[in-house]
N, C-alpha and C positions, 0 to 999 in steps of 0.2 A: 167498478169503483175507480174514481179519478185518482191519478198519482198525487202524492203529498208534495205540495210546492209552497213557496213562500211569496208568490206574486200577489199583487194587489191591484184593484181597480184604480184608475188614475184620480178618482175623487177622494180617496182615503190616504192616510199617512201610515207608513210602517217603519218602526224603529228596528234597524238591523245592524249587526256588527259589520264594520267595513274592513276589507282586506288591505294590507299595506299598499298593494298596487292601486286599489280603489282610492285610497287617500291621495296617492300621487296623481292619479287621474283627475280627482276633484280639484286639486290645487292647480293643475295645469289648464284644465278646461273650465272649471267653475268660475274662476276670476274673470276671464273674458266674457263668460256667459252673464255673470252678475253685472258686468259693465253694460251689456245690452239691456238687461232688466232696468238698470238705473236710468238709461237714456230714455226708455219707453215708459217708465213709471208703471202705473197700475193698469194701463190699457191693455186690451187683448189684441194681438197682432194677427195679420193675415186674413181678417174678415173682409168681405166685400163691403165697400163703403155704403152705409145705410142711407136711405133717403132722409132729407131734412125732416125733423119732427118725429122720427121713429123713437120707440122707447129706449133703445140703446144710446142714441145720441143725447136724449134728455137725461138719462141716468149718468152718462159721462160728464155732461155739463154740470149737473148737481154735485157730482164727486169733485170736480175741479174747483167749484166754489167753496166746498167744505175744506178742501186741501189748502186753498188760499187763506181761509180763516185760521186754519191750524198753523200754517207757517207764520202768520202774523202774531198769533198767541205765543208761539215758541220763541219768536224774536223778542217779544216783550218780557219773557221770563228772565233773561239776563239782566235787563235794566231794573226790574222789580227786585231781584235778588240783591243787587248792589245797593239799592235804596234801603232794604232791610238790614244789610250789613252796616251801613252808615248809621242807621238809627240805633242799632245795638251798641256800636262803638261810642256814640254820643252819650247814651244812657250809662255806660260803664264809667265814663269820665266824670259824670255828675255824681254817681254813687261814690267814687273815690274822693271827690271834693267834700261830700257830706261826711264821710268817715274821718277825714282830716280835721274838719271843723269840730266834730264831736270830740275828737282826741284833744284838741286845743282847749276846749271848755273844761274837760276833765283835769287837764294838767294845771290850769289856772286855779281851779277850785282846790286842788291838792296843795298848791304852793301857798295860797292865802291861809288855809287851815293850819299849815305848819308854822307860818309867821305868827299867826294869832296865838298859838300854843306857846311859842318861844317867848313872846313879849309878856304874856300873862304869867308865865312861870318866873321870869326874871323879876318882875315887879313884886310879886307876892313874896318871893324868897328874900329879897333885899329889905322889904318892909318888916317882915316878921322876925328874921334872925339878926337883923342889923349886921349883916355879913360884910364880905369884902368890899362891896360897893360903899358901905358906910364909912370905912376907913379912908376911902379915896374921895368921897363926896360928902359935904356937910349936909346934904339933903337927907342922908340916911342916919344921922346921929339920933340917939334916943332922947326921950323926955318930951314934955309938953311944948318946949320951944321949937321943936322940929315938926310939929303937927301940920303947920301950914305948908312947910316945904314938902312933906310927904304927900299931901293932897295935890300939890302942884305936879309932883312926879307922876302920880297916878293919872292925872289928867293928860299929861304928855304921852304916857304909855297908851292910854285909851285912845288918844288922838291918833297915834300911829296905827293902832289896830283899825280904828274907824276909817282912816284914809285907805288902808289896804283893802278893807271890805268894800269901800266905795269904788276903788279901782277895779276890784273883782266884778262888782255889779256892772260897771261900765263895759268891761271886756265881755262879760256874759251877754249883755244886751246887744253888743255889736256882733258877737258870734251867733247869737240866736237869730238876729235879723238876717245874717248871711245864710244861716241854715234854713230859715224860712224861705228865702229866695231860691236856694238850691233845691229845696223840697218842691217848690212850685215848678222849677225847671225839670226836676225829676218826673213829676206827674205828666208834664207835657211830652218829655222824651219817651216815657213809658207808653203814652197814648200813640205817639208816632211809630214806635216799634210795633205795637199791636196792630196798627193800621197797615203798616208795611207787611207784617206777617200775614194778615188776612188777605191782602192783595196778592201775595205770592200763592197762598192756598187757593184763592178763587181762580187765579190764572191757571194753576195746575189742574184744577177741576175742569175748567173750560177746555184745556188741551186734551184731557182724557175723554171728555164728552165728544169733542170733534174727532178724535181718533176712532171712537166707537161708531160715530155716524159715518165716517169715511169707510171703515171696514164693512159696515152694513151695506153701504151704497155699492162698494166694490163687489160684495157678494151678490147683490141684485144684478149688477152688470154681468157677472159670470153666469148667472142663471139665464139671463136674456140671451147671452151669446150661445150658451149650450142649447137653448130652445131653437135658436136660429140655425145652429149647426145640425140639430136633429131634423129640422124641417128640410134643410138642404139635402141631407143624407137620404131622407125618405123620398124626396123628389128624384134624387139620382137613382135610388134603388127601383122606384116605380118606372123610371125611364129605361133602366136596364132590363127589367122584367118585360116591359112592352117590346123592347127590341128583341129579346130572346123569344117571346111568343110569336113575333112577326117572322123571325127566322125559322121557327119551328113550323109555322103555318106554310111558309114558302117551301120548306123541305118536303112537307107532306103532300103538296100539290105537284112536286117534281117527279114522284114515282112511288113505288111500293116502300113500305116501312123497312128500315134496315136497322142493324144494331147501332149504327151511328146516330140515326134519327131517335131511337129509343133513348140513347144516352143524352141527347140534347134535351129531350122532354123530361128526363129524370131530374133535372135541376141540381139541387144540392147533393143528391145521392150519387151523382156522376163524379168520378175521379178527375181531378184537374190534370191537364196535360203538363208534362215536364217543361221547365223553362228552356227557351232556345238560346238564351244568352248566358254568359258566365259572370261570376263575381256579383257586384252590387246590382247591376242591371237585371241579372237573372233572379236575384232575390226579390226585386221589385215585381218582376213578372209573376213569380210564385205567389207573393202576397196578394197581388191584384186578382189572381185567380180565385181567391177566397172571399171576395167582396160579397156581402150578404150572409156570410156564416155568422150565427149568433154568438154573442159573448157568453162564454161559460168559464167560470173561475176554475183555474187549475187544469184546463183542458188544452189539448194540442191535437185535435182530430180534424183533418181536412174534409172537403167534399168527397163523397164516395165511401166514407166510413159509415158505420151504423148510426152514429149520432154526432154529426159534425159540430165542432165548437172550438173556440180559441179564447184564451185570455191574452193580455197584451204581450207578455214575454213568450207565451206559447206560439203566437203568430210569428214573431220575429225569429224565434229559434227554428221553427218549422221552415220558414221561407229561406233562411240561410242554409239550412240543412239540405235543401233541394239543389244547392250548388256546391255541396261537399264541405261546408263549414259548420262545425258543431258548436253550438252555444248552449249554456246552461239555461234551464227553465226558471230564471229569476232575473228581473231587470237590473238589480244591483250587481249581481255577478256578471251580467252581460257588459255592464259599464266597466267593471274591473278588467274584463278580458278583451276590451276594445282599445284601439289606439286613439288618443284624443284627436279631434278634428276641429279646427276653428270654423266659426259660422260662415265666414266668407269663402270657405273651401269645401262646402258640402257637396257630396256626390250622391246620385241615386243609390239607395241601399244603406246609407249611413244611418246609424241609430240615434234617436233623440231621447234624452233621459230627463226625468223629472223627479224632484224630491231629493233629500239628502243621499248622496252617493248613488243616485238613480234608483232609489228603493221604492218609489211609489208608482212609476209608470214608464213605459218605453213605447216609442213609435218609430216608423221608418220613413226616412226622407224619400220622396218620390221625384220631385223636380221643383223648379222655382215656385215658391209659395204654397207647396202642397206636401202632405204626408199621409201615410196610411196607418191605421191603427185598429186594434180591437178595444173599444173605448170603455164600456162599463155594462153592468147587468141591464138588460132590457134593450140594448142596442146591438148592432151587427158590425162586422168589419166594414169600414168605409174609408174613402179618401176625403180628407178635410183640409181646411186651411192650416198652414204652418203656425205653430204656437211657440213663441220664444219668450213670452212673458211669464208672470206668475212664478211657479216653482221650477221652471226650466233650469237645469244645472250644467248642461253641456252635451256634446255630441261625440260619437265614437265610431270607428270603422273596424268591423270584425276582421 
């Protein structure tokens, strides 16, 4: 039974608690690493330059075109948002003017109604009761002789009321005309606001569609790159097997079989020789001695064992163990236990981490442009091109 570990293949994501030291490492190493990622964007580094017209170049060109469209749409978003804000502000001003006009109309109507009631009440009271106004004004004296004067007063009172009502109608007509104009402007402003809002929404949808298209294209690039790496690894493994077979054939013609010859022919069942160098160089020697061993999740079994197999952190832990450095069998813990190393100071044996806190994958730096890793199920330990893009987060030295 395999030991219980929390390592993962490099194509999956694992959420794992990060130790305090891991957080510190991520801060010190992750930021320079992210700078590298920003510089190189979504391209995959370290691959041999493909010939013109190959699928990877075509996919990258398509991704670049989509990214340019995305950048243009995102730049337009700020301008469209400001246009929408301006339309909303203009509409709010018109609505405020309409409210003011309506309040003015109501106030005028109330004032005219009050004036009309006052004049009517005064006229009727003086005419019927022959009151105070009658003592001060001959118009309100009793008897038939005053009938003509009373009629004259009523006409004057009615004239005042009529004038007030006429003024009210004039004011109402003016205010109604103003309100009608404002209503027309409100309709136009509302239409402008709606159009601006629709433009912002359409632009946001375009941005999202372009992001999805870019993500899909980047996934296709990664798939093509992986296929190319697998083909290169298969070719390298075939060349290594051919070389091993040639060496075995040469040894068999040199003399009788020996235990050494049997070990050579045994392939993966033969124990790897111990590294001749110390430190990182020795760790690289140890890791390279396991090229061709299949990926087995949670395993750390070298050649010569009953069933050899490694996962990513199992390979790096075993390789460094051959030079006397103990590492936990988990990529995130290995990052926490390693000293941060800047990209421009990488040395053979340094570990390369991927995913948050190094929790998704680990590989070992071999030399300029190359690394060794146990990649994923279905593949074997191989030397491949250095990857500093994607979810790369930093390097460390055990």
